[in-house]
TORKEGU-211932 format. One record per residue: residue in three letters; chain; x, y, z of N, C-alpha, C in turn. Coordinates in Angstrom, 3 decimals, padded with zeros to 6 digits. Layout:
<rs>
<zavex: ALA, pakol: A, n_X: X, n_Y: Y, n_Z: Z, ca_X: X, ca_Y: Y, ca_Z: Z, c_X: X, c_Y: Y, c_Z: Z>
...
</rs>
This chain:
<rs>
<zavex: UNK, pakol: A, n_X: 116.644, n_Y: 085.404, n_Z: 093.639, ca_X: 116.366, ca_Y: 086.640, ca_Z: 094.378, c_X: 114.997, c_Y: 087.180, c_Z: 093.966>
<zavex: UNK, pakol: A, n_X: 114.239, n_Y: 087.612, n_Z: 094.936, ca_X: 112.894, ca_Y: 088.138, ca_Z: 094.689, c_X: 112.950, c_Y: 089.473, c_Z: 093.958>
<zavex: UNK, pakol: A, n_X: 112.035, n_Y: 089.638, n_Z: 093.011, ca_X: 111.905, ca_Y: 090.903, ca_Z: 092.284, c_X: 110.836, c_Y: 091.735, c_Z: 092.985>
<zavex: UNK, pakol: A, n_X: 111.171, n_Y: 092.996, n_Z: 093.257, ca_X: 110.247, ca_Y: 093.887, ca_Z: 093.958, c_X: 110.053, c_Y: 095.152, c_Z: 093.130>
<zavex: UNK, pakol: A, n_X: 108.784, n_Y: 095.501, n_Z: 092.906, ca_X: 108.427, ca_Y: 096.718, ca_Z: 092.191, c_X: 107.996, c_Y: 097.778, c_Z: 093.201>
<zavex: UNK, pakol: A, n_X: 108.669, n_Y: 098.938, n_Z: 093.182, ca_X: 108.385, ca_Y: 100.039, ca_Z: 094.097, c_X: 107.642, c_Y: 101.125, c_Z: 093.338>
<zavex: UNK, pakol: A, n_X: 106.448, n_Y: 101.462, n_Z: 093.802, ca_X: 105.617, ca_Y: 102.429, ca_Z: 093.076, c_X: 105.222, c_Y: 103.586, c_Z: 093.991>
<zavex: UNK, pakol: A, n_X: 105.698, n_Y: 104.773, n_Z: 093.646, ca_X: 105.344, ca_Y: 105.983, ca_Z: 094.391, c_X: 105.621, c_Y: 107.164, c_Z: 093.481>
<zavex: UNK, pakol: A, n_X: 104.748, n_Y: 108.162, n_Z: 093.516, ca_X: 104.977, ca_Y: 109.333, ca_Z: 092.667, c_X: 106.092, c_Y: 110.228, c_Z: 093.212>
<zavex: UNK, pakol: A, n_X: 106.465, n_Y: 110.048, n_Z: 094.466, ca_X: 107.564, ca_Y: 110.828, ca_Z: 095.053, c_X: 108.878, c_Y: 110.058, c_Z: 094.894>
<zavex: UNK, pakol: A, n_X: 109.789, n_Y: 110.625, n_Z: 094.108, ca_X: 111.074, ca_Y: 109.968, ca_Z: 093.840, c_X: 111.843, c_Y: 109.684, c_Z: 095.131>
<zavex: UNK, pakol: A, n_X: 111.780, n_Y: 110.613, n_Z: 096.113, ca_X: 112.518, ca_Y: 110.393, ca_Z: 097.364, c_X: 111.963, c_Y: 109.205, c_Z: 098.150>
<zavex: UNK, pakol: A, n_X: 110.658, n_Y: 108.944, n_Z: 098.037, ca_X: 110.068, ca_Y: 107.774, ca_Z: 098.707, c_X: 110.576, c_Y: 106.485, c_Z: 098.066>
<zavex: UNK, pakol: A, n_X: 110.611, n_Y: 106.469, n_Z: 096.733, ca_X: 111.142, ca_Y: 105.286, ca_Z: 096.037, c_X: 112.609, c_Y: 105.079, c_Z: 096.411>
<zavex: UNK, pakol: A, n_X: 113.361, n_Y: 106.181, n_Z: 096.478, ca_X: 114.775, ca_Y: 106.087, ca_Z: 096.816, c_X: 114.956, c_Y: 105.541, c_Z: 098.239>
<zavex: UNK, pakol: A, n_X: 114.123, n_Y: 106.010, n_Z: 099.165, ca_X: 114.219, ca_Y: 105.542, ca_Z: 100.546, c_X: 113.893, c_Y: 104.048, c_Z: 100.649>
<zavex: UNK, pakol: A, n_X: 112.837, n_Y: 103.630, n_Z: 099.956, ca_X: 112.475, ca_Y: 102.204, ca_Z: 099.933, c_X: 113.611, c_Y: 101.380, c_Z: 099.334>
<zavex: UNK, pakol: A, n_X: 114.126, n_Y: 101.846, n_Z: 098.203, ca_X: 115.196, ca_Y: 101.140, ca_Z: 097.501, c_X: 116.420, c_Y: 100.996, c_Z: 098.408>
<zavex: UNK, pakol: A, n_X: 116.766, n_Y: 102.083, n_Z: 099.078, ca_X: 117.922, ca_Y: 102.106, ca_Z: 099.971, c_X: 117.738, c_Y: 101.108, c_Z: 101.114>
<zavex: UNK, pakol: A, n_X: 116.560, n_Y: 101.156, n_Z: 101.758, ca_X: 116.260, ca_Y: 100.260, ca_Z: 102.883, c_X: 116.313, c_Y: 098.797, c_Z: 102.438>
<zavex: UNK, pakol: A, n_X: 115.684, n_Y: 098.492, n_Z: 101.301, ca_X: 115.632, ca_Y: 097.113, ca_Z: 100.818, c_X: 117.003, c_Y: 096.615, c_Z: 100.377>
<zavex: UNK, pakol: A, n_X: 117.760, n_Y: 097.443, n_Z: 099.655, ca_X: 119.062, ca_Y: 096.998, ca_Z: 099.167, c_X: 120.043, c_Y: 096.761, c_Z: 100.310>
<zavex: UNK, pakol: A, n_X: 119.942, n_Y: 097.567, n_Z: 101.372, ca_X: 120.806, ca_Y: 097.358, ca_Z: 102.550, c_X: 120.488, c_Y: 096.034, c_Z: 103.240>
<zavex: UNK, pakol: A, n_X: 119.288, n_Y: 095.496, n_Z: 102.974, ca_X: 118.877, ca_Y: 094.243, ca_Z: 103.602, c_X: 118.874, c_Y: 093.072, c_Z: 102.620>
<zavex: UNK, pakol: A, n_X: 119.635, n_Y: 093.222, n_Z: 101.551, ca_X: 119.853, ca_Y: 092.103, ca_Z: 100.636, c_X: 118.887, c_Y: 091.982, c_Z: 099.476>
<zavex: UNK, pakol: A, n_X: 117.906, n_Y: 092.873, n_Z: 099.381, ca_X: 116.975, ca_Y: 092.837, ca_Z: 098.246, c_X: 117.519, c_Y: 093.766, c_Z: 097.165>
<zavex: UNK, pakol: A, n_X: 118.034, n_Y: 093.184, n_Z: 096.083, ca_X: 118.713, ca_Y: 094.007, ca_Z: 095.085, c_X: 118.021, c_Y: 094.017, c_Z: 093.730>
<zavex: UNK, pakol: A, n_X: 117.054, n_Y: 093.127, n_Z: 093.522, ca_X: 116.360, ca_Y: 093.063, ca_Z: 092.237, c_X: 115.133, c_Y: 093.972, c_Z: 092.311>
<zavex: UNK, pakol: A, n_X: 115.387, n_Y: 095.305, n_Z: 092.229, ca_X: 114.358, ca_Y: 096.301, ca_Z: 092.484, c_X: 114.021, c_Y: 097.086, c_Z: 091.220>
<zavex: UNK, pakol: A, n_X: 112.739, n_Y: 097.368, n_Z: 091.048, ca_X: 112.246, ca_Y: 098.102, ca_Z: 089.882, c_X: 111.381, c_Y: 099.247, c_Z: 090.391>
<zavex: UNK, pakol: A, n_X: 111.227, n_Y: 100.293, n_Z: 089.573, ca_X: 110.472, ca_Y: 101.463, ca_Z: 090.018, c_X: 109.434, c_Y: 101.900, c_Z: 088.998>
<zavex: UNK, pakol: A, n_X: 108.376, n_Y: 102.517, n_Z: 089.514, ca_X: 107.362, ca_Y: 103.168, ca_Z: 088.687, c_X: 106.875, c_Y: 104.391, c_Z: 089.453>
<zavex: UNK, pakol: A, n_X: 106.501, n_Y: 105.453, n_Z: 088.704, ca_X: 106.137, ca_Y: 106.724, ca_Z: 089.329, c_X: 104.630, c_Y: 106.957, c_Z: 089.446>
<zavex: UNK, pakol: A, n_X: 103.824, n_Y: 106.079, n_Z: 088.838, ca_X: 102.377, ca_Y: 106.196, ca_Z: 088.983, c_X: 101.732, c_Y: 104.849, c_Z: 088.668>
<zavex: UNK, pakol: A, n_X: 100.413, n_Y: 104.801, n_Z: 088.806, ca_X: 099.703, ca_Y: 103.543, ca_Z: 088.605, c_X: 099.821, c_Y: 102.986, c_Z: 087.194>
<zavex: UNK, pakol: A, n_X: 099.781, n_Y: 103.867, n_Z: 086.190, ca_X: 099.902, ca_Y: 103.405, ca_Z: 084.802, c_X: 101.258, c_Y: 102.747, c_Z: 084.562>
<zavex: UNK, pakol: A, n_X: 102.326, n_Y: 103.423, n_Z: 085.017, ca_X: 103.669, ca_Y: 102.850, ca_Z: 084.889, c_X: 103.762, c_Y: 101.539, c_Z: 085.671>
<zavex: UNK, pakol: A, n_X: 103.120, n_Y: 101.488, n_Z: 086.827, ca_X: 103.155, ca_Y: 100.283, ca_Z: 087.667, c_X: 102.582, c_Y: 099.083, c_Z: 086.922>
<zavex: UNK, pakol: A, n_X: 101.451, n_Y: 099.285, n_Z: 086.262, ca_X: 100.805, ca_Y: 098.198, ca_Z: 085.524, c_X: 101.697, c_Y: 097.734, c_Z: 084.377>
<zavex: UNK, pakol: A, n_X: 102.260, n_Y: 098.686, n_Z: 083.632, ca_X: 103.162, ca_Y: 098.343, ca_Z: 082.523, c_X: 104.388, c_Y: 097.598, c_Z: 083.022>
<zavex: UNK, pakol: A, n_X: 105.003, n_Y: 098.111, n_Z: 084.093, ca_X: 106.206, ca_Y: 097.499, ca_Z: 084.657, c_X: 105.878, c_Y: 096.118, c_Z: 085.222>
<zavex: UNK, pakol: A, n_X: 104.677, n_Y: 095.987, n_Z: 085.812, ca_X: 104.259, ca_Y: 094.685, ca_Z: 086.344, c_X: 104.222, c_Y: 093.644, c_Z: 085.230>
<zavex: UNK, pakol: A, n_X: 103.613, n_Y: 094.001, n_Z: 084.102, ca_X: 103.514, ca_Y: 093.073, ca_Z: 082.965, c_X: 104.901, c_Y: 092.694, c_Z: 082.460>
<zavex: UNK, pakol: A, n_X: 105.805, n_Y: 093.671, n_Z: 082.419, ca_X: 107.153, ca_Y: 093.472, ca_Z: 081.890, c_X: 108.017, c_Y: 092.612, c_Z: 082.817>
<zavex: UNK, pakol: A, n_X: 107.998, n_Y: 092.916, n_Z: 084.114, ca_X: 108.933, ca_Y: 092.322, ca_Z: 085.082, c_X: 108.371, c_Y: 091.104, c_Z: 085.804>
<zavex: UNK, pakol: A, n_X: 107.030, n_Y: 091.044, n_Z: 085.991, ca_X: 106.384, ca_Y: 089.982, ca_Z: 086.773, c_X: 107.037, c_Y: 089.857, c_Z: 088.166>
<zavex: UNK, pakol: A, n_X: 107.014, n_Y: 090.935, n_Z: 088.953, ca_X: 107.674, ca_Y: 090.914, ca_Z: 090.262, c_X: 106.997, c_Y: 089.972, c_Z: 091.256>
<zavex: UNK, pakol: A, n_X: 107.769, n_Y: 089.571, n_Z: 092.260, ca_X: 107.255, ca_Y: 088.714, ca_Z: 093.334, c_X: 106.454, c_Y: 089.532, c_Z: 094.342>
<zavex: UNK, pakol: A, n_X: 106.738, n_Y: 090.840, n_Z: 094.389, ca_X: 106.080, ca_Y: 091.728, ca_Z: 095.344, c_X: 105.994, c_Y: 093.127, c_Z: 094.739>
<zavex: UNK, pakol: A, n_X: 104.860, n_Y: 093.783, n_Z: 094.965, ca_X: 104.686, ca_Y: 095.185, ca_Z: 094.562, c_X: 104.415, c_Y: 095.986, c_Z: 095.824>
<zavex: UNK, pakol: A, n_X: 105.178, n_Y: 097.063, n_Z: 096.024, ca_X: 104.907, ca_Y: 098.001, ca_Z: 097.117, c_X: 104.330, c_Y: 099.238, c_Z: 096.436>
<zavex: UNK, pakol: A, n_X: 103.059, n_Y: 099.517, n_Z: 096.723, ca_X: 102.271, ca_Y: 100.449, ca_Z: 095.923, c_X: 101.664, c_Y: 101.569, c_Z: 096.755>
<zavex: UNK, pakol: A, n_X: 101.996, n_Y: 102.803, n_Z: 096.395, ca_X: 101.408, ca_Y: 103.967, ca_Z: 097.057, c_X: 099.936, c_Y: 104.084, c_Z: 096.648>
<zavex: UNK, pakol: A, n_X: 099.116, n_Y: 104.661, n_Z: 097.495, ca_X: 097.698, ca_Y: 104.821, ca_Z: 097.163, c_X: 097.457, c_Y: 106.092, c_Z: 096.347>
<zavex: UNK, pakol: A, n_X: 097.971, n_Y: 107.228, n_Z: 096.809, ca_X: 097.670, ca_Y: 108.506, ca_Z: 096.179, c_X: 098.727, c_Y: 108.873, c_Z: 095.143>
<zavex: UNK, pakol: A, n_X: 098.353, n_Y: 108.763, n_Z: 093.858, ca_X: 099.274, ca_Y: 109.066, ca_Z: 092.758, c_X: 098.494, c_Y: 109.649, c_Z: 091.584>
<zavex: UNK, pakol: A, n_X: 099.183, n_Y: 110.373, n_Z: 090.692, ca_X: 098.523, ca_Y: 110.904, ca_Z: 089.496, c_X: 098.298, c_Y: 109.817, c_Z: 088.439>
<zavex: UNK, pakol: A, n_X: 097.540, n_Y: 110.141, n_Z: 087.410, ca_X: 097.248, ca_Y: 109.286, ca_Z: 086.250, c_X: 096.374, c_Y: 108.080, c_Z: 086.588>
<zavex: UNK, pakol: A, n_X: 096.839, n_Y: 107.231, n_Z: 087.495, ca_X: 096.046, ca_Y: 106.096, ca_Z: 087.981, c_X: 096.449, c_Y: 105.909, c_Z: 089.434>
<zavex: UNK, pakol: A, n_X: 095.480, n_Y: 105.975, n_Z: 090.354, ca_X: 095.845, ca_Y: 105.827, ca_Z: 091.764, c_X: 096.179, c_Y: 104.374, c_Z: 092.103>
<zavex: UNK, pakol: A, n_X: 096.686, n_Y: 104.193, n_Z: 093.297, ca_X: 097.124, ca_Y: 102.869, ca_Z: 093.724, c_X: 096.014, c_Y: 101.837, c_Z: 093.796>
<zavex: UNK, pakol: A, n_X: 094.810, n_Y: 102.257, n_Z: 094.179, ca_X: 093.691, ca_Y: 101.303, ca_Z: 094.261, c_X: 093.338, c_Y: 100.779, c_Z: 092.870>
<zavex: UNK, pakol: A, n_X: 093.318, n_Y: 101.674, n_Z: 091.880, ca_X: 093.018, ca_Y: 101.273, ca_Z: 090.512, c_X: 094.129, c_Y: 100.361, c_Z: 089.970>
<zavex: UNK, pakol: A, n_X: 095.371, n_Y: 100.730, n_Z: 090.273, ca_X: 096.515, ca_Y: 099.920, ca_Z: 089.843, c_X: 096.460, c_Y: 098.531, c_Z: 090.494>
<zavex: UNK, pakol: A, n_X: 096.114, n_Y: 098.486, n_Z: 091.773, ca_X: 095.983, ca_Y: 097.206, ca_Z: 092.494, c_X: 094.960, c_Y: 096.312, c_Z: 091.791>
<zavex: UNK, pakol: A, n_X: 093.791, n_Y: 096.875, n_Z: 091.501, ca_X: 092.726, ca_Y: 096.096, ca_Z: 090.853, c_X: 093.165, c_Y: 095.606, c_Z: 089.474>
<zavex: UNK, pakol: A, n_X: 093.873, n_Y: 096.455, n_Z: 088.734, ca_X: 094.351, ca_Y: 096.073, ca_Z: 087.400, c_X: 095.396, c_Y: 094.968, c_Z: 087.498>
<zavex: UNK, pakol: A, n_X: 096.338, n_Y: 095.117, n_Z: 088.429, ca_X: 097.377, ca_Y: 094.090, ca_Z: 088.620, c_X: 096.736, c_Y: 092.764, c_Z: 089.044>
<zavex: UNK, pakol: A, n_X: 095.751, n_Y: 092.834, n_Z: 089.935, ca_X: 095.056, ca_Y: 091.615, ca_Z: 090.382, c_X: 094.278, c_Y: 090.967, c_Z: 089.225>
<zavex: UNK, pakol: A, n_X: 093.794, n_Y: 091.787, n_Z: 088.280, ca_X: 093.084, ca_Y: 091.207, ca_Z: 087.123, c_X: 094.071, c_Y: 090.533, c_Z: 086.157>
<zavex: UNK, pakol: A, n_X: 095.307, n_Y: 091.033, n_Z: 086.101, ca_X: 096.354, ca_Y: 090.431, ca_Z: 085.271, c_X: 096.813, c_Y: 089.123, c_Z: 085.906>
<zavex: UNK, pakol: A, n_X: 097.052, n_Y: 089.177, n_Z: 087.230, ca_X: 097.513, ca_Y: 087.995, ca_Z: 087.962, c_X: 096.844, c_Y: 087.967, c_Z: 089.338>
<zavex: UNK, pakol: A, n_X: 095.819, n_Y: 087.124, n_Z: 089.492, ca_X: 095.116, ca_Y: 087.047, ca_Z: 090.787, c_X: 096.029, c_Y: 086.643, c_Z: 091.948>
<zavex: UNK, pakol: A, n_X: 097.170, n_Y: 086.015, n_Z: 091.656, ca_X: 098.101, ca_Y: 085.594, ca_Z: 092.712, c_X: 099.174, c_Y: 086.632, c_Z: 093.021>
<zavex: UNK, pakol: A, n_X: 099.093, n_Y: 087.799, n_Z: 092.385, ca_X: 100.096, ca_Y: 088.839, ca_Z: 092.640, c_X: 100.062, c_Y: 089.240, c_Z: 094.112>
<zavex: UNK, pakol: A, n_X: 101.231, n_Y: 089.641, n_Z: 094.625, ca_X: 101.344, ca_Y: 090.049, ca_Z: 096.022, c_X: 101.629, c_Y: 091.548, c_Z: 096.052>
<zavex: UNK, pakol: A, n_X: 100.687, n_Y: 092.292, n_Z: 096.638, ca_X: 100.788, ca_Y: 093.749, ca_Z: 096.665, c_X: 100.657, c_Y: 094.244, c_Z: 098.102>
<zavex: UNK, pakol: A, n_X: 101.587, n_Y: 095.118, n_Z: 098.505, ca_X: 101.528, ca_Y: 095.792, ca_Z: 099.796, c_X: 101.276, c_Y: 097.265, c_Z: 099.495>
<zavex: UNK, pakol: A, n_X: 100.253, n_Y: 097.825, n_Z: 100.102, ca_X: 099.908, ca_Y: 099.220, ca_Z: 099.873, c_X: 100.621, c_Y: 100.132, c_Z: 100.867>
<zavex: UNK, pakol: A, n_X: 100.884, n_Y: 101.359, n_Z: 100.427, ca_X: 101.453, ca_Y: 102.392, ca_Z: 101.305, c_X: 100.432, c_Y: 103.507, c_Z: 101.415>
<zavex: UNK, pakol: A, n_X: 100.263, n_Y: 104.020, n_Z: 102.612, ca_X: 099.333, ca_Y: 105.121, ca_Z: 102.781, c_X: 099.816, c_Y: 106.058, c_Z: 103.869>
<zavex: UNK, pakol: A, n_X: 099.430, n_Y: 107.321, n_Z: 103.731, ca_X: 099.707, ca_Y: 108.288, ca_Z: 104.788, c_X: 098.680, c_Y: 108.086, c_Z: 105.898>
<zavex: UNK, pakol: A, n_X: 098.958, n_Y: 108.633, n_Z: 107.035, ca_X: 098.007, ca_Y: 108.574, ca_Z: 108.138, c_X: 096.669, c_Y: 109.143, c_Z: 107.683>
<zavex: UNK, pakol: A, n_X: 095.579, n_Y: 108.612, n_Z: 108.194, ca_X: 094.275, ca_Y: 109.174, ca_Z: 107.896, c_X: 093.644, c_Y: 108.658, c_Z: 106.615>
<zavex: UNK, pakol: A, n_X: 094.221, n_Y: 107.627, n_Z: 106.015, ca_X: 093.635, ca_Y: 107.057, ca_Z: 104.790, c_X: 093.035, c_Y: 105.680, c_Z: 105.065>
<zavex: UNK, pakol: A, n_X: 092.498, n_Y: 105.512, n_Z: 106.279, ca_X: 091.988, ca_Y: 104.208, ca_Z: 106.699, c_X: 090.963, c_Y: 103.621, c_Z: 105.733>
<zavex: UNK, pakol: A, n_X: 090.041, n_Y: 104.449, n_Z: 105.235, ca_X: 089.000, ca_Y: 103.952, ca_Z: 104.327, c_X: 089.631, c_Y: 103.382, c_Z: 103.063>
<zavex: UNK, pakol: A, n_X: 090.660, n_Y: 104.050, n_Z: 102.552, ca_X: 091.347, ca_Y: 103.563, ca_Z: 101.354, c_X: 092.097, c_Y: 102.264, c_Z: 101.644>
<zavex: UNK, pakol: A, n_X: 092.699, n_Y: 102.181, n_Z: 102.820, ca_X: 093.423, ca_Y: 100.968, ca_Z: 103.202, c_X: 092.450, c_Y: 099.783, c_Z: 103.272>
<zavex: UNK, pakol: A, n_X: 091.284, n_Y: 099.997, n_Z: 103.870, ca_X: 090.271, ca_Y: 098.941, ca_Z: 103.965, c_X: 089.842, c_Y: 098.500, c_Z: 102.564>
<zavex: UNK, pakol: A, n_X: 089.625, n_Y: 099.468, n_Z: 101.673, ca_X: 089.253, ca_Y: 099.128, ca_Z: 100.300, c_X: 090.378, c_Y: 098.340, c_Z: 099.608>
<zavex: UNK, pakol: A, n_X: 091.620, n_Y: 098.743, n_Z: 099.871, ca_X: 092.772, ca_Y: 098.051, ca_Z: 099.274, c_X: 092.834, c_Y: 096.594, c_Z: 099.735>
<zavex: UNK, pakol: A, n_X: 092.631, n_Y: 096.356, n_Z: 101.014, ca_X: 092.655, ca_Y: 094.995, ca_Z: 101.553, c_X: 091.512, c_Y: 094.175, c_Z: 100.929>
<zavex: UNK, pakol: A, n_X: 090.317, n_Y: 094.777, n_Z: 100.835, ca_X: 089.189, ca_Y: 094.092, ca_Z: 100.203, c_X: 089.467, c_Y: 093.784, c_Z: 098.738>
<zavex: UNK, pakol: A, n_X: 090.285, n_Y: 094.628, n_Z: 098.098, ca_X: 090.605, ca_Y: 094.445, ca_Z: 096.676, c_X: 091.783, c_Y: 093.500, c_Z: 096.461>
<zavex: UNK, pakol: A, n_X: 092.330, n_Y: 092.971, n_Z: 097.552, ca_X: 093.356, ca_Y: 091.950, ca_Z: 097.409, c_X: 094.750, c_Y: 092.299, c_Z: 097.882>
<zavex: UNK, pakol: A, n_X: 094.931, n_Y: 093.479, n_Z: 098.465, ca_X: 096.254, ca_Y: 093.822, ca_Z: 099.000, c_X: 096.582, c_Y: 092.885, c_Z: 100.156>
<zavex: UNK, pakol: A, n_X: 097.829, n_Y: 092.489, n_Z: 100.235, ca_X: 098.290, ca_Y: 091.550, ca_Z: 101.259, c_X: 098.482, c_Y: 092.242, c_Z: 102.612>
<zavex: UNK, pakol: A, n_X: 098.941, n_Y: 093.496, n_Z: 102.570, ca_X: 099.260, ca_Y: 094.234, ca_Z: 103.792, c_X: 099.349, c_Y: 095.704, c_Z: 103.439>
<zavex: UNK, pakol: A, n_X: 099.596, n_Y: 096.538, n_Z: 104.438, ca_X: 099.847, ca_Y: 097.947, ca_Z: 104.157, c_X: 100.888, c_Y: 098.483, c_Z: 105.123>
<zavex: UNK, pakol: A, n_X: 101.597, n_Y: 099.506, n_Z: 104.656, ca_X: 102.627, ca_Y: 100.168, ca_Z: 105.451, c_X: 102.235, c_Y: 101.633, c_Z: 105.515>
<zavex: UNK, pakol: A, n_X: 102.258, n_Y: 102.207, n_Z: 106.723, ca_X: 101.885, ca_Y: 103.609, ca_Z: 106.901, c_X: 103.113, c_Y: 104.500, c_Z: 106.715>
<zavex: UNK, pakol: A, n_X: 102.907, n_Y: 105.600, n_Z: 105.980, ca_X: 103.961, ca_Y: 106.607, ca_Z: 105.826, c_X: 103.861, c_Y: 107.588, c_Z: 106.984>
<zavex: UNK, pakol: A, n_X: 104.943, n_Y: 108.201, n_Z: 107.422, ca_X: 106.300, ca_Y: 108.010, ca_Z: 106.921, c_X: 106.835, c_Y: 106.628, c_Z: 107.272>
<zavex: UNK, pakol: A, n_X: 107.614, n_Y: 106.074, n_Z: 106.351, ca_X: 108.138, ca_Y: 104.723, ca_Z: 106.509, c_X: 109.117, c_Y: 104.593, c_Z: 107.666>
<zavex: UNK, pakol: A, n_X: 109.003, n_Y: 103.475, n_Z: 108.352, ca_X: 110.014, ca_Y: 103.098, ca_Z: 109.333, c_X: 110.732, c_Y: 101.899, c_Z: 108.705>
<zavex: UNK, pakol: A, n_X: 112.052, n_Y: 102.013, n_Z: 108.490, ca_X: 112.781, ca_Y: 100.942, ca_Z: 107.798, c_X: 112.533, c_Y: 099.538, c_Z: 108.363>
<zavex: UNK, pakol: A, n_X: 112.473, n_Y: 099.394, n_Z: 109.695, ca_X: 112.261, ca_Y: 098.059, ca_Z: 110.254, c_X: 110.881, c_Y: 097.501, c_Z: 109.913>
<zavex: UNK, pakol: A, n_X: 109.888, n_Y: 098.371, n_Z: 109.790, ca_X: 108.530, ca_Y: 097.927, ca_Z: 109.413, c_X: 108.523, c_Y: 097.435, c_Z: 107.962>
<zavex: UNK, pakol: A, n_X: 109.233, n_Y: 098.138, n_Z: 107.089, ca_X: 109.327, ca_Y: 097.732, ca_Z: 105.686, c_X: 109.970, c_Y: 096.344, c_Z: 105.592>
<zavex: UNK, pakol: A, n_X: 111.102, n_Y: 096.180, n_Z: 106.270, ca_X: 111.825, ca_Y: 094.906, ca_Z: 106.195, c_X: 111.006, c_Y: 093.780, c_Z: 106.820>
<zavex: UNK, pakol: A, n_X: 110.346, n_Y: 094.056, n_Z: 107.944, ca_X: 109.530, ca_Y: 093.038, ca_Z: 108.602, c_X: 108.406, c_Y: 092.566, c_Z: 107.653>
<zavex: UNK, pakol: A, n_X: 107.750, n_Y: 093.506, n_Z: 106.994, ca_X: 106.659, ca_Y: 093.174, ca_Z: 106.074, c_X: 107.180, c_Y: 092.392, c_Z: 104.881>
<zavex: UNK, pakol: A, n_X: 108.242, n_Y: 092.884, n_Z: 104.249, ca_X: 108.798, ca_Y: 092.221, ca_Z: 103.058, c_X: 109.301, c_Y: 090.822, c_Z: 103.405>
<zavex: UNK, pakol: A, n_X: 109.996, n_Y: 090.697, n_Z: 104.531, ca_X: 110.527, ca_Y: 089.390, ca_Z: 104.956, c_X: 109.404, c_Y: 088.404, c_Z: 105.263>
<zavex: UNK, pakol: A, n_X: 108.335, n_Y: 088.887, n_Z: 105.907, ca_X: 107.238, ca_Y: 087.966, ca_Z: 106.236, c_X: 106.543, c_Y: 087.455, c_Z: 104.972>
<zavex: UNK, pakol: A, n_X: 106.531, n_Y: 088.281, n_Z: 103.924, ca_X: 105.877, ca_Y: 087.886, ca_Z: 102.669, c_X: 106.803, c_Y: 087.020, c_Z: 101.810>
<zavex: UNK, pakol: A, n_X: 108.055, n_Y: 087.455, n_Z: 101.665, ca_X: 108.971, ca_Y: 086.760, ca_Z: 100.751, c_X: 109.811, c_Y: 085.676, c_Z: 101.428>
<zavex: UNK, pakol: A, n_X: 109.837, n_Y: 085.690, n_Z: 102.754, ca_X: 110.600, ca_Y: 084.677, ca_Z: 103.485, c_X: 112.066, c_Y: 085.034, c_Z: 103.614>
</rs>
């Protein structure tokens, strides 16, 4: 079973992602509340996929993405962004993000993205 790390500073967003993924058979799920925790959890768990919010305290998602990519260039990261963060999304893709999901989340979009990446 694929390991997925969910990173968002909003607990309800992590809960919604977790709920959507677990209902679709993804049960090996881990959480982090900011970029620093994400990097630590990434090193500990070595997930198959990271779903990473862009705007967070301590270390933002772009910085966390770059750090995770420096740890493992083959890491698979999907960024999350609110509407109107196009410039950040473009930077994330240039920095190695595989895809992005726009908030507010639509459960079918999350599953479609995760399934296309993990099979």
